[in-house]
N, C-alpha and C positions, 0 to 999 in steps of 0.2 A: 218549720216549727211554728206552731200556732200559739197565740197569746190570748189570755182572757182580756176582754174589753175593760178599759179603765172605768172605775165607778163614776157615775155622774157627779159633777161638782155642784154644790149648792151655794149661791152667792149669799153671803151674810151681810146684812146692813148694819152699820154702826149705830150705837145708841148714844144719846146725849145724857151723860150720867152725872153731870155736875156743872154748876155755874157760879161765878163769883164776880163781884164788882168792887170798885174802889174809886174815890174821888180825892182831890186835894183838900187840904184842911179848911181853908177859908171860903165862906159862902157869902155872896153879895146879891142884893136885890138889883134890879135894873137901874133904879134911881141912884143907888149907892155907886154903881159903876160910872154913871154920868157925872155925878158929883166928884168922884175921885179924879177924873180927868178934866174937870172944869168945862164940860161941854154944855153950851148954852143955846146953840142953834135950835130953834123950835122944830124944824123938820127932822133933824137928826134925833132929837129927844123923842119925837113921835114914833120913829122907827123902833127905838128901844122899848117904849112904854106900851106899844100895841103889838107886841111880839108873842103874846100868850105865855111868856116866860116870867115866872116870879123870882126865881133865884138861880144862880149858877155858882159852881165851884171854880175859882180862878186864883192864879198866883200872880197878882198884879205887881208891877215894878215898885220898889220901895220909895217912900217919900224922902225928899231931900230936906235940908234944914228949914226950907221955906214952905214945906208941905206940898211940894210939887212932885208929881210922878213923871220923871223924864223918860222919853222913849229909849228902849234898850237897843244896843248894837246887835247886828246879826250874830256875832260871836257870843254875846251874852245870852241871846235867845237859844242858841244851840246848847250852851251849857245848862240852861234852864230845862230844856227838853230832856237832856240826858238824866239830870237829877230827878225830875218828876217822873220820867218813864220808869226808872228803876224803883222808885218809891211806890208809885201806884201799881206798877206791874207786879211787883213782888206781893203786894197786899191782895190784889185780885186773884193771882195764881194760887196763893195759899188758901184763900176762901173757897175757890173752886174745888181744889183737891179735898178740902175738908168735907164739902157737900158730897163729893164722890166717894167718901170713905177711904181716901188714899192719902199718901204723903209724897214729898218730893222724891223719895227713893223709888217710887213706883213709876215715875214719869219716863217714858221711852221716846217721845217725840214732842218738841216744843216749837210751835209756829207763832212768830211774833208779827203783828201788824201795826204799822204806824204811818201817818202822813204829815206829822207836825214837826219833823226834824230828821236829819240824816245822821246815822251812826255807822261808823266802820272801825272796829268790828261791830256787827249787828247787835241789836238788843238781845237776841237769843243767847249769844255768846257771853254778853255782859251779865245777864241774869244767871246763867249757869255758874259763872265765877262768883257772883255776889251771893247767891243762895246756896251754893255748895251742891248743885245738882250733878248727878253722874256725868263725868266728862265725855262718856260715850253716848249720851242722849242725842238722838237725831234732832236736827233743827232746820227750820226754814224761816226766812225773813221776807215779808211782803211790804214794800215801801212805796209810798206815793200814789197808791190807787184811789185814796180818798174814802168817802163815807160808805161806799159799797164794798170795801175790801174785806170786811168781816165775813160776809157770805162767800166771797171768792175763796178765802182761806178755809172756811168750813168745807167747801167742796173739795179742795186739795187734800185736806187732812182726813176727810171721810174716805177718800180713796186709799190713803196710807193705812188708815185703821182697818179697812176691809181686807187689805193685803197682809196685815199683821194682827191676826186675831189673838186675843189674850194680852195685848199690850196697850197701855194707856197713852193717849195723845191729848194735847191741850192746844187750843187756839187762844192766843192772848192778844187782845186789841188794846193798845195804849195810845191815847191821844192827849198830849199836853198842849191843848189849844192856846193856852196862855203864851206859849213859845212861838206862836205863829201869827201874832197880832202886829198890825201896823197902826199906830195910834196917831190919828189926825182927825179933823172935823169934816171930812168929805163924805158924801153920801155913799160912795163906793165902799169905803171901809166901815161905814156905819152899819150897813147890812150884815157884814161879817161879824163885826165886834158886838153887835146886839144879839148874836145867835149862839155862838159856840161856847162850850164849857169844858173843863178838864175832866177826864174820866178814863177808867180802864175796866175791861170786862174779859173774863176768861170762861171758856166752855170746854169741858172734858168729853172725849169720845172713847168708846170701848166697843169692840166687836168680839163676840164669842159664838162659836158654832156648837157649843155643848148645851145641854138642857139646863145646866146650872145658871146660865146667864151671867157668868162673871163671878169673881171672888166675893163681891158684896151683894149678890143677888140684884142685878139691874133689870129684872123682868118688867118692872113698872116704868122704866125710863123710856122716853119716846124714841122711835126709830127714824133715822134719816132715810127717806125713800128716794128723793129725786131733786134735781136742780134744773133751773132754766134761767137764761139771761137774755138781755136785749141791749145791744149797743145802738145809740142814736147818732150816727156819724155827722149829721147836719147840725148837731148841737155840741160838737166836740169842744168848742171854746166857751161854752156856757158856764162851766165850772172849771176853774184852773188856778194853779198855785205857781206864780211866776215871779221873776225878779222885777222889783220896783226900782227903777234907776234914780228916781227922785229921792226916795227914802233910803236907798242903799241897803235893801233887805228884801226877802221874799214877801209876797203879798197874795192873799187869796181873793179871787173874784167870783161873784155869783151874779149871773144874769137875772134881772127881775122876771124874765119870762120862764125861768126854769120850772116853777111849779106846774105850769100849764103843759110844758113839754113832757114832764114826767107823767102827769095825769093822762095825757093822750095816749101814752104807750103802756100804761099799767095793765089795761085789760088784755091786750094780745099776749103779753108775756105770761100772765097768770093762766090764760087759756092754754098756752103752750105747756106750762107746768102740769096742768091737769089732764092734758091730752093722753089718751090711752089708759087712764086710771079708772075710768068709769065714774069719776067724781065731777060734780058741778060746784060752782062757787058757793051755792047754798048749803053744800055738804061740809064746808069748812067751818069748824066750831071756833077756832082761835086764830086771830090775825095779829101778827107781831111785826109792825111796820117801823121802819127807821124814823126817828123823830127829827126829820129834816127841817121842820119849820111849820108854822101854822098853815100857810098857803099850800105847802106840799101835802100835808096831811089832809086838808080839805079837798084837794084835787084828787087824791087817791080814793077818798071816801065816795066822792061823787061818781067817779068813773067806774068803780068796782061795785057800786050799790051797797056799800057797807053802812052800818049804823055807828053812832057815836060810842055805843057800848063796845062795839068790835075793836075800836082803837083807843079804849080807855087807858091802857097801859102806855101806849105811844104818847098820848096827850099828857099823861101824868109825868112821864120822864122829861118831856119838853118843858113842862111847867116847873119842875123841881131842879133840873140840871141843865136845861138848854139842849142844844145839839152836841152830843159827845162823840160825834163822827162815827167811826167804824164799829164801835161797840154799842151804839144806841139800841139796836134790836135785842141785844143780850140783857140790857137793863130792863127792857120790857118783858123779856122771857122770865127773868128772875121774879118780877112782880106777879106774873101769871102763876108761877109755881107757889109763891107765897100765899096766893088766894086759896089754893087747894081745891080748885074747881074742875080740874081735868079728870076725865074718865077714860078707862081702856076702850080703844076702838075709835076715839075721836081724832080728827085730823086738824093740823095747823099749817098755816102758811107764814113763812118768814120772808120779808121783803126789805131790800135796801136800795138806795139810789146814790149815785155819785158821778164824778167826772168821767167823761167818755162821749156823751153822757150815757150812763149805764143804769139799768135796773136789773137787780139780781133777786132770785126767788129760790126758796127751798120748800119741800113738802115733808112734813113729819107726821108720825102717827103714834099715839099712845097705846 
């Protein structure tokens, strides 16, 4: 018996159909943070005041009767992470779905990313209960990967989306950095405490193989084309979140050399991303880079030959919110969309950096 050959399959790329962000309620200038903790060391104050950050959203520990903000125990910090994650995560998720023209009932897969606290059950299960999402919604939790994790998750969920056309998926990055602070006057903690802010960001993906491009006509939404990453094993300890035996809590460490390590590896990973596409770096119209810090941004600009205009959104997010970890690149993406300057056929590169040390990239096309 002969059989007709199977029709060729066409791989459909997912589209980015919505984005939403959220921050905690209180915003502080760098000077206000220094004063809140009574930090007077000139070197530490210089780190804060020369960070290119104007304000950050933070949930600082409450003042006692004497106006002193005492360091919180690890248990209190974990409680803070859970409360802030549910609050910010729910807000960012709703905002994202609204932009996508969808609601919670349309959600078929939820991937939650966080590195600022440990939750078991995971954040995805807690949000499903908290928000009344369908209990059959697929879910993934990515914990502890750091600032690069948002793009890792986007890669994972893009694969899920391509395998489930017609179904809506969301990546939700929630970083309650206020719950990952060690408060003292050392230079080690000053680098971290001067940089990070609370924030959540969600991005919705939808794949459709029909000409209608989805229930809400997503034809103008950018398509996710390709990913490329680079782990730098020799710098595996340059960014880490480990136990501080003196403080009795977890503490984040950033090596002062990390901007130069990232900068030195930015070019080869972007070249790998563009390999086989026929594109050159000069063909990329939009660059959405993680707001890792002033020196990190400068290193990427120099090594990739970018302009300050190319990273205007990255610089703006750092200025207004600090480093909001895994969701930073989505804050920048939201600002790009708000400008209304993208045109069909234009290409964009997403880039994040984090522990590993790792650089993650993605190529999108409008």
